[in-house]
All heavy atoms as an XYZ file, in Angstrom:
671
protein
N      51.123    102.375   -109.787
C      51.093    101.228   -110.661
C      49.721    100.564   -110.565
O      49.187    100.388   -109.483
C      52.185    100.242   -110.259
C      52.019     98.927   -110.972
S      53.289     97.647   -110.771
C      53.739     97.673   -109.106
N      49.146    100.213   -111.687
C      47.853     99.536   -111.746
C      48.095     98.031   -111.832
O      48.769     97.552   -112.739
C      47.027    100.018   -112.957
C      45.735     99.240   -113.062
C      46.750    101.514   -112.856
N      47.545     97.287   -110.843
C      47.692     95.830   -110.831
C      46.637     95.127   -111.658
O      46.881     94.072   -112.220
C      47.574     95.293   -109.402
C      48.719     95.496   -108.460
C      48.407     94.827   -107.133
C      50.009     94.949   -109.024
N      45.449     95.700   -111.681
C      44.323     95.062   -112.354
C      43.395     96.157   -112.839
O      43.224     97.165   -112.164
C      43.580     94.168   -111.349
C      42.254     93.596   -111.809
C      42.276     92.094   -111.656
C      41.124     94.181   -110.997
N      42.828     95.980   -114.000
C      41.831     96.905   -114.519
C      40.779     96.081   -115.246
O      41.121     95.257   -116.091
C      42.485     97.906   -115.471
O      41.544     98.856   -115.900
N      39.525     96.298   -114.878
C      38.446     95.498   -115.458
C      37.206     96.361   -115.628
O      36.852     97.126   -114.747
C      38.144     94.319   -114.531
C      37.146     93.348   -115.082
C      37.037     92.072   -114.242
O      37.903     91.811   -113.403
O      36.059     91.351   -114.446
N      36.536     96.213   -116.769
C      35.287     96.936   -117.035
C      34.092     96.045   -116.756
O      34.135     94.842   -117.005
C      35.231     97.398   -118.487
O      36.184     98.393   -118.719
N      33.037     96.649   -116.243
C      31.762     95.981   -116.005
C      30.683     96.765   -116.754
O      29.961     97.570   -116.161
C      31.442     95.915   -114.508
C      32.463     95.169   -113.710
C      33.414     95.838   -112.969
C      32.477     93.784   -113.702
C      34.361     95.150   -112.233
C      33.421     93.081   -112.977
C      34.367     93.772   -112.232
N      30.574     96.584   -118.084
C      29.636     97.368   -118.885
C      28.193     97.252   -118.409
O      27.435     98.218   -118.490
C      29.792     96.801   -120.292
C      31.061     96.038   -120.289
C      31.331     95.632   -118.875
N      27.807     96.080   -117.888
C      26.439     95.908   -117.414
C      26.148     96.776   -116.195
O      24.999     97.085   -115.907
C      26.160     94.431   -117.093
C      27.113     93.867   -116.050
O      28.305     94.243   -116.051
O      26.667     93.035   -115.234
N      27.171     97.207   -115.497
C      27.015     98.080   -114.327
C      27.413     99.519   -114.617
O      27.252    100.390   -113.778
C      27.845     97.544   -113.170
C      27.373     96.180   -112.764
C      27.966     95.745   -111.508
N      27.513     94.371   -111.287
C      27.987     93.611   -110.362
N      28.919     94.061   -109.569
N      27.531     92.397   -110.218
N      28.012     99.731   -115.788
C      28.397    101.083   -116.175
C      29.630    101.606   -115.469
O      29.810    102.819   -115.360
N      30.495    100.680   -114.977
C      31.711    101.111   -114.298
C      32.908    100.274   -114.749
O      32.751     99.200   -115.309
C      31.603    101.021   -112.756
C      31.428     99.563   -112.289
C      30.517    101.924   -112.222
C      31.567     99.373   -110.779
N      34.082    100.813   -114.473
C      35.335    100.068   -114.576
C      35.967    100.107   -113.195
O      35.777    101.063   -112.433
C      36.260    100.687   -115.607
N      36.715     99.071   -112.857
C      37.355     98.956   -111.550
C      38.835     98.690   -111.775
O      39.216     98.005   -112.726
C      36.721     97.789   -110.745
C      37.448     97.557   -109.439
C      35.251     98.058   -110.492
N      39.658     99.238   -110.887
C      41.089     98.947   -110.962
C      41.666     98.857   -109.556
O      41.102     99.406   -108.606
C      41.829    100.009   -111.761
C      41.916    101.360   -111.074
C      42.619    102.379   -111.929
N      42.764    103.657   -111.230
C      43.300    104.731   -111.765
N      43.731    104.694   -113.024
N      43.410    105.839   -111.075
N      42.785     98.141   -109.447
C      43.553     98.104   -108.204
C      44.827     98.899   -108.462
O      45.557     98.624   -109.410
C      43.917     96.674   -107.773
C      42.656     95.853   -107.507
C      44.809     96.712   -106.528
C      42.930     94.384   -107.196
N      45.056     99.892   -107.612
C      46.218    100.761   -107.738
C      47.122    100.547   -106.529
O      46.649    100.505   -105.396
C      45.784    102.244   -107.809
C      46.990    103.159   -107.881
C      44.868    102.475   -108.985
N      48.414    100.422   -106.782
C      49.401    100.297   -105.704
C      49.934    101.687   -105.385
O      50.390    102.401   -106.275
C      50.570     99.386   -106.122
C      51.597     99.285   -104.998
C      50.072     98.019   -106.510
N      49.855    102.061   -104.112
C      50.386    103.344   -103.656
C      51.645    103.055   -102.851
O      51.589    102.752   -101.668
C      49.344    104.067   -102.812
C      49.779    105.453   -102.387
O      50.953    105.820   -102.638
O      48.963    106.172   -101.802
N      52.800    103.137   -103.499
C      54.068    102.828   -102.843
C      54.424    103.816   -101.743
O      55.214    103.500   -100.859
C      55.205    102.771   -103.867
C      55.075    101.565   -104.781
O      54.610    100.512   -104.318
O      55.431    101.682   -105.967
N      53.846    105.010   -101.785
C      54.147    106.021   -100.778
C      53.291    105.864    -99.519
O      53.589    106.459    -98.490
C      53.946    107.415   -101.360
N      52.230    105.062    -99.597
C      51.319    104.903    -98.460
C      51.988    104.110    -97.349
O      52.824    103.246    -97.591
C      50.044    104.215    -98.903
N      51.591    104.418    -96.135
C      52.121    103.715    -94.966
C      51.080    102.708    -94.500
O      50.059    103.075    -93.946
C      52.427    104.722    -93.867
C      53.191    104.105    -92.712
O      53.856    103.075    -92.926
O      53.123    104.662    -91.605
N      51.295    101.441    -94.747
C      50.366    100.398    -94.312
C      49.359    100.013    -95.367
O      49.506     99.003    -96.022
N      48.313    100.817    -95.546
C      47.262    100.511    -96.515
C      47.684    101.033    -97.866
O      47.694    102.226    -98.105
C      45.932    101.129    -96.079
C      45.429    100.510    -94.821
C      45.686    101.079    -93.585
C      44.711     99.331    -94.862
C      45.243    100.484    -92.418
C      44.256     98.722    -93.705
C      44.526     99.309    -92.484
O      44.086     98.717    -91.345
N      48.034    100.129    -98.775
C      48.621    100.589   -100.023
C      47.945    100.105   -101.290
O      48.378    100.417   -102.376
C      50.095    100.267   -100.060
C      50.454     98.850    -99.686
C      51.938     98.661    -99.682
N      52.458     98.860   -101.013
C      53.422     98.158   -101.546
N      53.999     97.215   -100.878
N      53.837     98.388   -102.770
N      46.867     99.340   -101.184
C      46.161     98.855   -102.372
C      44.774     99.498   -102.408
O      43.946     99.237   -101.550
C      46.046     97.331   -102.343
C      47.381     96.643   -102.389
C      48.036     96.298   -101.230
C      47.988     96.367   -103.611
C      49.273     95.678   -101.265
C      49.226     95.743   -103.658
C      49.870     95.398   -102.479
N      44.541    100.362   -103.390
C      43.250    101.042   -103.530
C      42.454    100.385   -104.647
O      42.959    100.211   -105.753
C      43.446    102.515   -103.872
C      44.047    103.332   -102.785
C      44.013    104.840   -103.087
N      44.329    105.203   -104.453
C      45.555    105.466   -104.908
N      46.588    105.387   -104.108
N      45.749    105.814   -106.165
N      41.201    100.052   -104.350
C      40.279     99.607   -105.388
C      39.461    100.841   -105.754
O      38.746    101.394   -104.931
C      39.370     98.458   -104.912
C      38.405     98.059   -106.024
C      40.202     97.261   -104.461
N      39.608    101.272   -106.994
C      38.947    102.475   -107.470
C      37.970    102.119   -108.595
O      38.102    101.086   -109.224
C      39.983    103.466   -108.005
C      41.008    103.875   -106.986
C      42.110    104.756   -107.558
O      42.382    104.670   -108.782
O      42.686    105.525   -106.794
N      37.022    103.011   -108.807
C      36.074    102.820   -109.906
C      35.928    104.126   -110.668
O      36.259    105.203   -110.167
C      34.715    102.351   -109.382
C      33.917    103.460   -108.758
C      32.959    104.150   -109.485
C      34.156    103.849   -107.445
C      32.252    105.199   -108.918
C      33.455    104.883   -106.872
C      32.505    105.556   -107.608
O      31.808    106.600   -107.056
N      35.440    104.007   -111.887
C      35.119    105.162   -112.711
C      33.893    104.804   -113.541
O      33.710    103.642   -113.919
C      36.293    105.572   -113.627
O      35.990    106.820   -114.264
C      36.599    104.527   -114.670
N      33.026    105.769   -113.802
C      31.884    105.486   -114.665
C      32.334    105.242   -116.109
O      33.360    105.762   -116.537
C      31.029    106.756   -114.589
C      31.712    107.701   -113.692
C      33.025    107.126   -113.277
N      31.552    104.456   -116.804
C      31.761    104.273   -118.238
C      30.802    105.191   -118.973
O      29.659    105.361   -118.564
C      31.485    102.824   -118.641
C      32.387    101.754   -118.046
C      31.898    100.372   -118.461
C      33.827    101.960   -118.447
N      31.269    105.785   -120.031
C      30.429    106.630   -120.871
C      30.403    106.011   -122.255
O      31.411    106.033   -122.968
C      30.995    108.051   -120.927
O      30.221    108.854   -121.800
N      29.282    105.402   -122.603
C      29.196    104.701   -123.875
C      30.167    103.534   -123.951
O      30.692    103.224   -125.003
N      30.429    102.921   -122.795
C      31.341    101.788   -122.733
C      32.805    102.167   -122.618
O      33.672    101.301   -122.560
N      33.095    103.479   -122.561
C      34.475    103.964   -122.499
C      34.764    104.502   -121.094
O      33.939    105.203   -120.503
C      34.700    105.079   -123.550
C      36.098    105.646   -123.461
C      34.412    104.541   -124.941
N      35.943    104.192   -120.574
C      36.364    104.663   -119.253
C      36.453    106.181   -119.250
O      37.059    106.778   -120.143
C      37.728    104.044   -118.879
C      38.289    104.668   -117.619
C      37.611    102.539   -118.735
N      35.835    106.828   -118.241
C      35.862    108.290   -118.161
C      37.133    108.823   -117.521
O      37.428    109.992   -117.616
C      34.656    108.830   -117.360
O      34.759    108.362   -116.014
C      33.349    108.416   -117.982
N      37.875    107.962   -116.841
C      39.137    108.330   -116.192
C      38.944    109.295   -115.033
O      39.810    110.105   -114.733
C      40.136    108.876   -117.202
C      41.556    108.391   -116.898
O      41.693    107.358   -116.210
O      42.511    109.048   -117.331
N      37.806    109.205   -114.362
C      37.529    109.975   -113.137
C      37.497    108.980   -111.985
O      36.440    108.655   -111.457
C      36.206    110.716   -113.268
C      36.202    111.722   -114.404
C      34.811    112.273   -114.692
O      33.867    112.007   -113.923
O      34.671    112.966   -115.694
N      38.657    108.500   -111.568
C      38.752    107.402   -110.615
C      38.552    107.876   -109.183
O      39.009    108.942   -108.799
C      40.111    106.726   -110.742
C      40.311    106.088   -112.074
C      40.925    106.645   -113.158
C      39.873    104.793   -112.484
N      40.904    105.769   -114.217
C      40.269    104.620   -113.830
C      39.195    103.760   -111.857
C      40.011    103.461   -114.546
C      38.943    102.605   -112.562
C      39.349    102.460   -113.886
N      37.877    107.031   -108.375
C      37.655    107.318   -106.953
C      37.542    105.995   -106.209
O      37.160    104.977   -106.793
C      36.373    108.123   -106.771
N      37.863    106.002   -104.910
C      37.637    104.805   -104.110
C      36.132    104.648   -103.906
O      35.370    105.606   -104.034
C      38.362    104.867   -102.743
C      39.855    104.836   -102.922
C      37.919    106.050   -101.921
N      35.702    103.444   -103.614
C      34.289    103.193   -103.368
C      33.860    103.910   -102.091
O      34.582    103.916   -101.108
C      34.017    101.690   -103.223
C      33.965    100.974   -104.535
C      35.127    100.620   -105.187
C      32.742    100.666   -105.125
C      35.091     99.950   -106.401
C      32.693    100.012   -106.343
C      33.878     99.650   -106.976
N      32.688    104.506   -102.120
C      32.148    105.169   -100.951
C      31.860    106.635   -101.174
O      30.958    107.173   -100.572
N      32.618    107.284   -102.016
C      32.263    108.624   -102.442
C      33.014    109.776   -101.829
O      33.747    110.445   -102.517
N      32.850    110.041   -100.555
C      33.362    111.292   -100.015
C      34.881    111.281    -99.855
O      35.510    110.241    -99.751
C      32.698    111.596    -98.673
O      33.023    110.588    -97.745
N      35.442    112.464    -99.809
C      36.891    112.621    -99.650
C      37.323    111.973    -98.337
O      36.694    112.163    -97.305
C      37.266    114.115    -99.670
C      38.724    114.316    -99.337
C      36.911    114.730   -101.007
N      38.385    111.211    -98.392
C      38.895    110.558    -97.195
C      38.261    109.215    -96.890
O      38.682    108.524    -95.981
N      37.260    108.832    -97.645
C      36.596    107.546    -97.431
C      37.512    106.451    -97.928
O      38.024    106.526    -99.033
C      35.270    107.523    -98.191
C      34.351    106.412    -97.772
C      33.572    106.530    -96.645
C      34.289    105.239    -98.502
C      32.724    105.501    -96.251
C      33.447    104.207    -98.125
C      32.660    104.352    -97.002
O      31.830    103.339    -96.610
N      37.739    105.437    -97.093
C      38.746    104.448    -97.453
C      38.282    103.004    -97.301
O      39.077    102.121    -97.031
C      40.021    104.675    -96.650
C      39.818    104.527    -95.153
O      38.686    104.252    -94.703
O      40.815    104.666    -94.427
N      36.999    102.738    -97.507
C      36.489    101.376    -97.364
C      37.034    100.443    -98.437
O      37.012     99.238    -98.263
C      34.968    101.354    -97.392
N      37.542    100.982    -99.525
C      38.100    100.115   -100.557
C      39.609    100.345   -100.695
O      40.171    100.287   -101.769
C      37.373    100.278   -101.891
O      37.552    101.571   -102.422
N      40.249    100.575    -99.533
C      41.699    100.690    -99.449
C      42.177     99.576    -98.531
O      41.653     99.404    -97.429
C      42.128    102.070    -98.911
C      43.641    102.165    -98.796
C      41.590    103.176    -99.806
N      43.171     98.802    -98.977
C      43.544     97.579    -98.277
C      45.047     97.489    -98.047
O      45.835     98.078    -98.780
C      43.080     96.362    -99.084
C      41.608     96.374    -99.347
C      41.099     96.919   -100.520
C      40.719     95.869    -98.416
C      39.744     96.949   -100.762
C      39.357     95.897    -98.653
C      38.859     96.436    -99.822
N      45.414     96.696    -97.052
C      46.822     96.490    -96.724
C      47.466     95.441    -97.614
O      48.678     95.441    -97.797
C      46.965     96.094    -95.257
N      46.651     94.545    -98.171
C      47.217     93.463    -98.981
C      46.550     93.382   -100.352
O      45.380     93.737   -100.520
C      47.056     92.097    -98.285
O      45.669     91.768    -98.231
C      47.650     92.099    -96.891
N      47.310     92.874   -101.302
C      46.817     92.621   -102.643
C      45.661     91.614   -102.593
O      44.659     91.763   -103.296
C      47.970     92.095   -103.493
C      47.547     91.602   -104.860
O      46.703     92.255   -105.488
O      48.074     90.568   -105.295
N      45.774     90.614   -101.735
C      44.739     89.576   -101.615
C      43.406     90.177   -101.191
O      42.361     89.844   -101.747
C      45.186     88.491   -100.610
O      46.420     87.941   -101.060
C      44.152     87.399   -100.477
N      43.429     91.079   -100.220
C      42.195     91.723    -99.755
C      41.592     92.602   -100.850
O      40.368     92.628   -101.035
C      42.466     92.542    -98.498
N      42.426     93.313   -101.587
C      41.937     94.158   -102.674
C      41.294     93.307   -103.769
O      40.214     93.634   -104.273
C      43.078     94.987   -103.256
N      41.931     92.197   -104.104
C      41.371     91.311   -105.132
C      40.068     90.659   -104.654
O      39.145     90.461   -105.455
C      42.392     90.261   -105.542
C      43.525     90.859   -106.359
C      44.576     89.827   -106.748
N      45.709     90.451   -107.393
C      45.781     90.763   -108.683
N      44.771     90.498   -109.479
N      46.856     91.331   -109.187
N      39.956     90.366   -103.367
C      38.710     89.807   -102.822
C      37.577     90.826   -102.941
O      36.440     90.472   -103.255
C      38.902     89.379   -101.369
N      37.893     92.104   -102.733
C      36.887     93.146   -102.886
C      36.435     93.249   -104.344
O      35.240     93.346   -104.627
C      37.415     94.497   -102.405
C      36.392     95.586   -102.488
C      35.442     95.738   -101.503
C      36.373     96.444   -103.572
C      34.472     96.732   -101.596
C      35.414     97.432   -103.682
C      34.457     97.583   -102.681
N      37.386     93.198   -105.278
C      37.031     93.231   -106.697
C      36.142     92.036   -107.042
O      35.177     92.168   -107.800
C      38.292     93.268   -107.596
C      37.933     93.068   -109.063
C      39.035     94.581   -107.405
N      36.418     90.890   -106.463
C      35.579     89.707   -106.702
C      34.154     89.940   -106.196
O      33.190     89.536   -106.842
C      36.195     88.466   -106.037
C      35.442     87.193   -106.339
C      35.384     86.837   -107.822
O      36.268     87.243   -108.608
O      34.427     86.143   -108.219
N      34.002     90.628   -105.050
C      32.654     90.957   -104.560
C      31.953     91.903   -105.528
O      30.757     91.768   -105.772
C      32.720     91.550   -103.153
C      33.075     90.517   -102.096
C      32.792     90.970   -100.687
N      33.420     92.212   -100.288
C      34.631     92.344    -99.769
N      35.388     91.283    -99.603
N      35.083     93.520    -99.410
N      32.690     92.866   -106.075
C      32.103     93.775   -107.075
C      31.675     92.980   -108.301
O      30.611     93.217   -108.867
C      33.105     94.887   -107.462
C      32.599     95.687   -108.648
C      33.392     95.798   -106.278
N      32.480     92.009   -108.703
C      32.198     91.199   -109.887
C      30.961     90.326   -109.688
O      30.175     90.141   -110.615
C      33.411     90.321   -110.202
C      33.266     89.440   -111.425
C      34.486     88.561   -111.669
N      35.656     89.345   -112.014
C      36.764     89.433   -111.272
N      36.868     88.747   -110.155
N      37.781     90.186   -111.656
N      30.778     89.764   -108.492
C      29.748     88.745   -108.280
C      28.494     89.241   -107.576
O      27.463     88.581   -107.663
C      30.321     87.554   -107.495
O      30.818     88.017   -106.243
C      31.430     86.869   -108.264
N      28.566     90.356   -106.872
C      27.393     90.872   -106.160
C      26.749     92.003   -106.943
O      27.403     92.668   -107.746
C      27.784     91.391   -104.769
C      28.268     90.284   -103.867
O      27.930     89.123   -104.047
N      29.080     90.634   -102.888
N      25.496     92.244   -106.663
C      24.812     93.349   -107.339
C      25.415     94.673   -106.881
O      25.995     94.781   -105.794
C      23.315     93.332   -107.018
O      23.096     93.798   -105.696
N      25.255     95.682   -107.707
C      25.760     97.019   -107.383
C      25.161     97.494   -106.064
O      25.868     98.041   -105.216
C      25.434     97.975   -108.529
C      25.962     99.352   -108.325
N      27.306     99.626   -108.301
C      25.328    100.521   -108.115
C      27.474    100.928   -108.098
N      26.306    101.484   -107.985
N      23.862     97.285   -105.863
C      23.201     97.712   -104.630
C      23.768     96.999   -103.411
O      23.940     97.599   -102.351
C      21.683     97.475   -104.711
C      21.017     98.434   -105.685
O      21.598     99.500   -105.999
O      19.904     98.112   -106.136
N      24.078     95.703   -103.554
C      24.665     94.945   -102.438
C      26.048     95.481   -102.076
O      26.387     95.589   -100.899
C      24.756     93.458   -102.768
C      23.405     92.766   -102.752
O      22.421     93.366   -102.250
O      23.324     91.634   -103.252
N      26.838     95.834   -103.080
C      28.172     96.385   -102.817
C      28.041     97.726   -102.110
O      28.721     97.992   -101.114
C      28.998     96.516   -104.112
C      30.296     97.281   -103.857
C      29.289     95.145   -104.694
N      27.151     98.576   -102.580
C      26.953     99.874   -101.933
C      26.432     99.718   -100.509
O      26.860    100.445    -99.603
C      26.009    100.751   -102.759
C      26.550    101.220   -104.094
C      25.503    102.078   -104.808
C      27.852    101.972   -103.934
N      25.527     98.769   -100.283
C      25.004     98.530    -98.936
C      26.121     98.055    -98.008
O      26.185     98.460    -96.848
C      23.880     97.505    -98.983
N      27.016     97.252    -98.516
C      28.152     96.765    -97.720
C      29.038     97.916    -97.277
O      29.594     97.912    -96.189
C      28.956     95.783    -98.561
C      30.197     95.265    -97.894
C      31.001     94.351    -98.802
O      30.461     93.770    -99.753
O      32.215     94.240    -98.541
N      29.150     98.943    -98.125
C      30.039    100.071    -97.829
C      29.323    101.220    -97.114
O      29.978    102.192    -96.752
C      30.638    100.596    -99.134
C      31.525     99.623    -99.885
C      31.909    100.206   -101.221
C      32.749     99.274    -99.069
N      28.022    101.110    -96.955
C      27.240    102.215    -96.367
C      27.746    102.531    -94.964
O      28.054    101.646    -94.168
C      25.767    101.860    -96.333
N      27.810    103.808    -94.674
C      28.226    104.271    -93.344
C      26.986    104.668    -92.569
O      26.149    105.434    -93.048
C      29.177    105.489    -93.485
C      29.542    106.035    -92.117
C      30.412    105.102    -94.265
N      26.846    104.136    -91.367
C      25.718    104.481    -90.507
C      25.946    105.861    -89.915
O      26.887    106.074    -89.166
C      25.584    103.432    -89.395
C      24.358    103.652    -88.541
O      23.530    104.519    -88.894
O      24.216    102.961    -87.528
N      25.087    106.809    -90.265
C      25.257    108.184    -89.800
C      24.367    108.518    -88.615
O      24.338    109.631    -88.152
C      24.966    109.180    -90.942
O      23.646    108.934    -91.438
C      25.977    109.022    -92.058
N      23.606    107.562    -88.116
C      22.717    107.819    -86.978
C      23.374    107.456    -85.681
O      24.203    106.652    -85.543
C      21.430    107.025    -87.147
C      20.656    107.517    -88.347
C      19.335    106.807    -88.468
O      18.611    106.756    -87.460
O      19.041    106.307    -89.556
């Protein structure tokens, strides 16, 4: 079930909050998809990129909505820097 879906044309993405009723504990995923000519491509993924990355997966609706608010108000680079994984 999708709780929220919002497009950010200036950033070239759309964001949604998805409820995963089958998940144990962390059940709210904030996903994004690129926009192509302003249209949702429907290739949804959690923020961070690689398979199994779960920085935008939350236990509560409130936490997921707070993350969407950061996406809405912070620059794309700031959001990516917040999610960056230190590999050193």
